[in-house]
C-alpha positions as a printed NumPy array, in Angstrom:
array([[  6.016, -14.242, -33.044],
       [  6.259, -17.241, -30.698],
       [  4.54 , -15.484, -27.828],
       [  1.658, -14.289, -29.996],
       [  1.056, -17.83 , -31.232],
       [  1.495, -19.205, -27.735],
       [ -1.153, -16.827, -26.456],
       [ -3.627, -17.885, -29.17 ],
       [ -2.933, -21.553, -28.318],
       [ -3.469, -20.849, -24.631],
       [ -6.751, -19.007, -25.229],
       [ -7.976, -21.965, -27.269],
       [ -7.03 , -24.446, -24.536],
       [ -8.451, -22.933, -21.337],
       [-11.996, -23.675, -20.311],
       [-13.451, -20.276, -21.25 ],
       [-17.098, -19.554, -21.982],
       [-18.523, -17.153, -24.531],
       [-16.897, -15.141, -27.327],
       [-13.616, -13.275, -26.856],
       [-14.355,  -9.564, -27.495],
       [-11.266,  -7.848, -26.033],
       [ -7.698,  -8.588, -24.964],
       [ -4.963,  -6.281, -23.653],
       [ -1.78 ,  -6.315, -21.562],
       [ -2.535,  -5.864, -17.848],
       [ -0.849,  -4.764, -14.61 ],
       [  2.628,  -3.58 , -13.657],
       [  4.376,  -6.863, -12.806],
       [  7.939,  -7.34 , -14.046],
       [  8.108, -11.126, -14.049],
       [  5.218, -12.805, -15.886],
       [  3.472, -11.553, -19.041],
       [ -0.1  , -10.739, -18.027],
       [ -3.139, -10.209, -20.255],
       [ -6.73 ,  -9.262, -19.503],
       [ -9.325, -11.065, -21.657],
       [-12.989, -10.082, -21.895],
       [-15.603, -12.622, -23.012],
       [-19.21 , -12.043, -23.927],
       [-21.142, -14.883, -22.273],
       [-24.828, -15.458, -23.155],
       [-27.158, -14.83 , -20.163],
       [-24.228, -13.562, -17.994],
       [-22.857, -10.616, -19.985],
       [-19.2  ,  -9.575, -20.023],
       [-16.783, -11.783, -18.063],
       [-13.129, -10.845, -17.448],
       [-10.251, -13.292, -16.93 ],
       [ -6.493, -13.   , -16.418],
       [ -4.128, -14.996, -18.665],
       [ -0.437, -15.213, -17.741],
       [  2.659, -16.627, -19.34 ],
       [  4.868, -17.796, -16.465],
       [  8.51 , -16.755, -16.379],
       [ 10.447, -20.048, -16.573],
       [ 13.838, -18.406, -16.083],
       [ 12.861, -17.278, -12.561],
       [ 10.382, -20.031, -11.682],
       [ 12.195, -23.054, -13.037],
       [  9.588, -25.563, -11.871],
       [  6.215, -24.212, -13.022],
       [  4.401, -27.488, -12.341],
       [  5.47 , -27.529,  -8.679],
       [  4.618, -23.827,  -8.432],
       [  1.085, -24.41 ,  -9.734],
       [  0.713, -27.337,  -7.33 ],
       [  1.434, -24.877,  -4.474],
       [ -1.074, -22.385,  -5.863],
       [ -3.796, -25.029,  -6.26 ],
       [ -3.245, -26.472,  -2.785],
       [ -3.167, -23.107,  -1.02 ],
       [ -6.125, -21.568,  -2.904],
       [ -8.342, -24.626,  -2.411],
       [ -7.499, -24.59 ,   1.318],
       [ -8.223, -20.827,   1.47 ],
       [-11.594, -21.372,  -0.281],
       [-12.663, -23.803,   2.449],
       [-11.62 , -21.419,   5.252],
       [-13.306, -18.432,   3.541],
       [-16.569, -20.392,   3.128],
       [-16.41 , -21.484,   6.803],
       [-16.038, -17.808,   7.759],
       [-19.041, -16.792,   5.663],
       [-16.896, -14.938,   3.075],
       [-17.035, -14.843,  -0.728],
       [-14.518, -17.353,  -2.179],
       [-14.949, -15.877,  -5.673],
       [-13.467, -12.549,  -4.502],
       [-11.373, -13.358,  -1.425],
       [ -8.894, -15.762,  -3.028],
       [ -7.546, -16.484,  -6.493],
       [ -9.628, -18.913,  -8.567],
       [ -7.66 , -20.879, -11.138],
       [ -9.433, -21.618, -14.456],
       [ -8.582, -25.135, -15.657],
       [ -7.627, -26.129, -19.199],
       [-10.085, -28.12 , -21.304],
       [ -8.341, -31.304, -20.089],
       [ -8.61 , -30.241, -16.426],
       [ -5.038, -29.089, -15.751],
       [ -4.189, -25.858, -13.843],
       [ -1.704, -24.832, -16.569],
       [ -1.232, -25.136, -20.352],
       [  2.048, -25.799, -22.173],
       [  2.206, -24.266, -25.664],
       [  4.097, -25.635, -28.685],
       [  7.208, -23.63 , -27.689],
       [  7.222, -25.205, -24.224],
       [  5.997, -22.045, -22.468],
       [  3.681, -22.396, -19.453],
       [  0.402, -20.462, -19.211],
       [ -2.22 , -20.17 , -16.461],
       [ -5.484, -18.34 , -16.06 ],
       [ -7.463, -16.85 , -13.164],
       [-10.949, -15.421, -12.76 ],
       [-10.737, -11.627, -12.619],
       [-11.633, -10.134,  -9.216],
       [-14.298,  -7.542, -10.001],
       [-14.86 ,  -4.227,  -8.216],
       [-11.397,  -4.129,  -6.658],
       [ -8.087,  -2.419,  -7.435],
       [ -4.42 ,  -3.016,  -6.618],
       [ -2.321,   0.103,  -5.969],
       [  1.379,   0.457,  -6.764],
       [  1.903,   3.321,  -4.282],
       [  0.531,   4.043,  -0.823],
       [ -1.968,   6.826,  -1.629],
       [ -3.221,   7.165,   1.928],
       [ -2.119,   5.556,   5.214],
       [ -5.291,   3.448,   5.287],
       [ -4.113,   1.597,   2.125],
       [ -1.017,   0.484,   4.027],
       [ -3.15 ,  -0.517,   7.012],
       [ -5.483,  -2.541,   4.74 ],
       [ -2.526,  -4.37 ,   3.181],
       [ -1.296,  -5.203,   6.71 ],
       [ -4.676,  -6.6  ,   7.744],
       [ -4.817,  -8.638,   4.516],
       [ -1.345, -10.135,   4.891],
       [ -2.067, -10.812,   8.577],
       [ -5.368, -12.452,   7.596],
       [ -3.436, -14.597,   5.08 ],
       [ -1.325, -15.838,   8.041],
       [ -4.449, -16.429,  10.114],
       [ -6.272, -18.444,   7.423],
       [ -3.182, -20.569,   6.691],
       [ -1.983, -20.959,  10.298],
       [ -2.884, -24.67 ,  10.401],
       [ -1.69 , -25.456,   6.878],
       [  1.256, -27.918,   6.893],
       [  3.883, -25.47 ,   5.544],
       [  6.537, -28.17 ,   5.051],
       [  4.387, -29.832,   2.348],
       [  4.805, -26.841,   0.01 ],
       [  7.517, -26.7  ,  -2.678],
       [ 10.23 , -24.06 ,  -2.419],
       [  9.591, -22.122,  -5.639],
       [ 12.895, -20.224,  -5.344],
       [ 15.476, -22.21 ,  -3.376],
       [ 16.905, -20.449,  -0.312],
       [ 14.964, -17.26 ,  -1.064],
       [ 15.251, -15.832,   2.468],
       [ 18.167, -17.905,   3.703],
       [ 20.007, -14.802,   4.893],
       [ 22.851, -16.896,   6.31 ],
       [ 23.517, -18.501,   2.915],
       [ 23.223, -15.121,   1.163],
       [ 25.864, -13.754,   3.543],
       [ 28.267, -16.534,   2.411],
       [ 27.475, -15.747,  -1.26 ],
       [ 28.244, -12.09 ,  -0.523],
       [ 31.634, -12.919,   1.032],
       [ 32.55 , -14.988,  -2.056],
       [ 31.518, -12.09 ,  -4.323],
       [ 33.819,  -9.745,  -2.374],
       [ 36.684, -12.238,  -2.609],
       [ 36.249, -12.916,  -6.322],
       [ 35.686,  -9.214,  -7.114],
       [ 35.104, -10.128, -10.772],
       [ 34.426,  -6.519, -11.83 ],
       [ 37.162,  -4.873,  -9.756],
       [ 34.534,  -2.872,  -7.845],
       [ 35.263,  -3.893,  -4.253],
       [ 37.811,  -1.083,  -3.713],
       [ 35.119,   1.534,  -4.349],
       [ 32.614,   0.127,  -1.848],
       [ 34.792,  -0.538,   1.215],
       [ 32.327,   1.173,   3.57 ],
       [ 29.373,  -0.851,   2.306],
       [ 31.353,  -4.11 ,   2.536],
       [ 32.406,  -3.254,   6.09 ],
       [ 28.755,  -2.55 ,   6.965],
       [ 27.69 ,  -6.027,   5.841],
       [ 30.559,  -7.786,   7.621],
       [ 29.785,  -5.883,  10.84 ],
       [ 26.197,  -7.165,  10.708],
       [ 26.847, -10.916,  10.473],
       [ 24.649, -11.422,  13.568],
       [ 21.708,  -9.914,  11.641],
       [ 22.242, -12.43 ,   8.836],
       [ 22.176, -15.346,  11.32 ],
       [ 19.597, -14.466,  13.937],
       [ 16.33 , -15.691,  12.402],
       [ 17.795, -18.845,  10.825],
       [ 19.34 , -19.786,  14.179],
       [ 16.045, -19.234,  16.003],
       [ 14.166, -21.34 ,  13.474],
       [ 16.763, -24.117,  13.758],
       [ 16.238, -24.155,  17.543],
       [ 12.466, -24.319,  17.116],
       [ 11.929, -20.84 ,  18.574],
       [ 10.137, -19.658,  15.413],
       [  7.662, -21.958,  13.615],
       [  7.693, -22.648,   9.895],
       [  4.707, -20.898,   8.281],
       [  3.116, -20.576,   4.845],
       [  4.602, -17.244,   3.745],
       [  3.854, -15.023,   0.759],
       [  7.385, -13.624,   0.298],
       [  6.385, -10.607,  -1.803],
       [  4.256,  -8.59 ,   0.599],
       [  4.044,  -5.365,  -1.393],
       [  0.91 ,  -3.226,  -1.385],
       [  0.244,  -4.033,  -5.057],
       [ -0.274,  -7.722,  -4.202],
       [ -3.478,  -6.841,  -2.336],
       [ -6.828,  -6.237,  -4.042],
       [ -8.678,  -3.387,  -2.28 ],
       [-12.466,  -3.293,  -2.602],
       [-13.557,  -0.22 ,  -4.578],
       [-16.719,   0.316,  -2.487],
       [-15.564,  -0.429,   1.077],
       [-11.847,   0.46 ,   0.731],
       [-11.011,  -2.79 ,   2.572],
       [ -8.345,  -5.269,   1.47 ],
       [-10.147,  -8.377,   0.246],
       [ -7.653, -10.675,  -1.471],
       [ -3.938, -11.499,  -1.538],
       [ -2.731, -12.099,  -5.1  ],
       [  0.512, -13.209,  -6.835],
       [  1.072, -16.505,  -5.035],
       [  4.162, -17.516,  -7.067],
       [  6.523, -17.17 ,  -4.102],
       [  4.206, -18.815,  -1.55 ],
       [  6.392, -21.346,   0.25 ],
       [  7.538, -22.373,   3.719],
       [  9.081, -19.469,   5.626],
       [  8.893, -17.178,   8.658],
       [  5.949, -14.856,   9.346],
       [  8.331, -12.144,  10.605],
       [  9.98 , -12.032,   7.155],
       [  6.66 , -11.327,   5.452],
       [  6.061,  -8.526,   7.951],
       [  9.619,  -7.251,   7.539],
       [  9.507,  -7.054,   3.764],
       [  6.37 ,  -4.895,   3.918],
       [  8.089,  -2.474,   6.289],
       [ 11.265,  -2.38 ,   4.202],
       [  9.306,  -1.336,   1.152],
       [  6.241,   0.418,   2.517],
       [  7.459,   2.385,   5.574],
       [ 10.467,   3.94 ,   3.821],
       [ 10.197,   7.685,   3.214],
       [ 12.01 ,   7.44 ,  -0.127],
       [ 12.21 ,   5.369,  -3.305],
       [ 14.261,   2.182,  -3.244],
       [ 16.916,   3.798,  -5.466],
       [ 16.968,   7.332,  -3.98 ],
       [ 20.423,   8.877,  -4.364],
       [ 19.945,  11.566,  -1.699],
       [ 20.23 ,   9.468,   1.461],
       [ 19.07 ,  12.337,   3.68 ],
       [ 15.568,  11.602,   2.345],
       [ 15.676,   7.95 ,   3.459],
       [ 14.234,   6.915,   6.817],
       [ 11.828,   4.378,   8.339],
       [  8.581,   6.232,   9.099],
       [  7.459,   5.289,  12.629],
       [  3.833,   6.336,  11.96 ],
       [  3.69 ,   3.942,   9.008],
       [  5.467,   1.259,  11.079],
       [  2.809,   1.738,  13.766],
       [ -0.099,   1.569,  11.26 ],
       [  1.264,  -1.602,   9.63 ],
       [  2.027,  -3.346,  12.95 ],
       [ -1.505,  -2.616,  14.208],
       [ -3.091,  -4.007,  11.02 ],
       [ -0.846,  -7.073,  10.783],
       [ -1.365,  -8.112,  14.414],
       [ -5.138,  -7.573,  14.052],
       [ -5.227,  -9.618,  10.856],
       [ -3.269, -12.501,  12.42 ],
       [ -5.852, -12.5  ,  15.211],
       [ -3.898, -14.442,  17.823],
       [ -2.433, -17.031,  15.426],
       [  1.21 , -15.929,  15.863],
       [  3.222, -16.943,  18.908],
       [  4.324, -14.3  ,  21.457],
       [  7.911, -14.826,  20.27 ],
       [  6.959, -14.198,  16.637],
       [  5.258, -10.921,  17.551],
       [  8.224,  -9.87 ,  19.707],
       [ 10.552, -10.501,  16.738],
       [  8.618,  -8.368,  14.221],
       [ 11.122,  -5.463,  14.423],
       [ 13.932,  -7.973,  13.842],
       [ 12.089,  -9.202,  10.738],
       [ 12.007,  -5.622,   9.415],
       [ 15.741,  -5.143,  10.041],
       [ 16.751,  -8.547,   8.649],
       [ 14.732,  -8.187,   5.44 ],
       [ 16.092,  -4.672,   4.814],
       [ 19.649,  -5.816,   5.503],
       [ 19.238,  -8.917,   3.318],
       [ 17.898,  -6.851,   0.448],
       [ 20.73 ,  -4.336,   0.683],
       [ 23.254,  -7.156,   0.799],
       [ 21.678,  -8.723,  -2.33 ],
       [ 21.883,  -5.389,  -4.202],
       [ 25.558,  -5.047,  -3.167],
       [ 26.322,  -8.664,  -4.168],
       [ 24.755,  -8.062,  -7.569],
       [ 26.747,  -4.831,  -7.989],
       [ 29.997,  -6.688,  -7.208],
       [ 29.088,  -9.519,  -9.622],
       [ 28.242,  -7.231, -12.563],
       [ 24.498,  -6.515, -12.176],
       [ 23.138,  -9.761, -13.619],
       [ 20.134, -10.333, -11.328],
       [ 18.391,  -6.989, -10.735],
       [ 17.647,  -4.904, -13.803],
       [ 19.573,  -1.617, -13.798],
       [ 18.682,   1.627, -15.578],
       [ 21.89 ,   3.552, -14.863],
       [ 25.506,   3.007, -13.863],
       [ 25.745,   2.133, -10.154],
       [ 21.97 ,   1.591,  -9.856],
       [ 22.353,  -1.455,  -7.582],
       [ 24.823,   0.472,  -5.435],
       [ 22.247,   3.249,  -4.947],
       [ 19.647,   0.631,  -4.009],
       [ 22.055,  -1.003,  -1.579],
       [ 22.797,   2.358,   0.116],
       [ 19.124,   3.157,   0.695],
       [ 18.628,  -0.216,   2.398],
       [ 21.668,   0.213,   4.635],
       [ 20.524,   3.744,   5.536],
       [ 17.155,   2.237,   6.529],
       [ 18.904,  -0.391,   8.672],
       [ 20.901,   2.347,  10.466],
       [ 17.713,   4.383,  10.95 ],
       [ 15.928,   1.353,  12.43 ],
       [ 18.85 ,   0.813,  14.81 ],
       [ 18.494,   4.413,  16.017],
       [ 14.717,   3.952,  16.468],
       [ 14.97 ,   0.432,  17.914],
       [ 13.359,   1.231,  21.274],
       [ 10.453,   2.985,  19.537],
       [  9.906,   0.026,  17.191],
       [  9.859,  -2.44 ,  20.09 ],
       [  7.5  ,  -0.204,  22.094],
       [  5.085,  -0.026,  19.127],
       [  5.064,  -3.824,  18.799],
       [  4.587,  -4.276,  22.558],
       [  1.581,  -1.912,  22.411],
       [ -0.248,  -4.245,  19.972],
       [  1.069,  -7.587,  21.245]])
């Protein structure tokens, strides 16, 4: 009941024009509740907008989050206009409330926000053809290029320590020690794998601390479905879902795309013989990402792209294993041992990358 009323309150409080003629749930996101609204506006015709209820249990500081979104999108608008692009389609456009705020708080204390709908473009959940993956790479690279001069340290961390792999390694060790569910005895091999890869957990954090890798504005959820692809041209035009935009490392954004997009199997595949890192897809993504960045990354950042892929995959596997040991309270599971299956696919990918390490480095060198 509360959410229905909250939605009606929100609709009444955003600066919408025209008469509401349709509303329906929208998209495949797991975190926020998303609705598509259609208004009939005199003179203009039908206008679509997105309305979202923000998930306060994951994003505990929605005001700071929306401050990030406003700052980054207004900066992107300026860069897009300078480049002769279309700011209505190439970045998110926040619709203000009637009193000029970028969010609305309903009577239950829930936070809502609204965006203009990007017309004539689609986001895809699965790579349907290699060019989709290439387009997402160009788009995420372009995101780095446009924001290269943005002062990353002025952004809020929307999820504290999100890619602090070093800290996550310590959390993992505590989970093994506490063994609250008595599961550690059954996953000795997986635990040994993590402990043998402590250097992987530390490498990027250490390089950043020494100033070898610069702090960047990073997206932190670089999946294909966070890119809008133009229906006519087939080109990636806009990066969406800016909730996890915060200071980070460009190689992590690259790495997370590879972890998810260049794997030959689903994230929870139980037959590990199906799991590998596809070098053709790695090549396609590297080419697109480096092109999109257009010289804005340092030589060291480009050299470390394969490390980003390995670190992100390792970190994700370690998080799945930590959650399994702690009783599956973070990642939703749909079967017994689901997080363990997820962890095993990630570790298989790490091993596969280690076997193909020379190839990965040669691919990156080719585009550097």
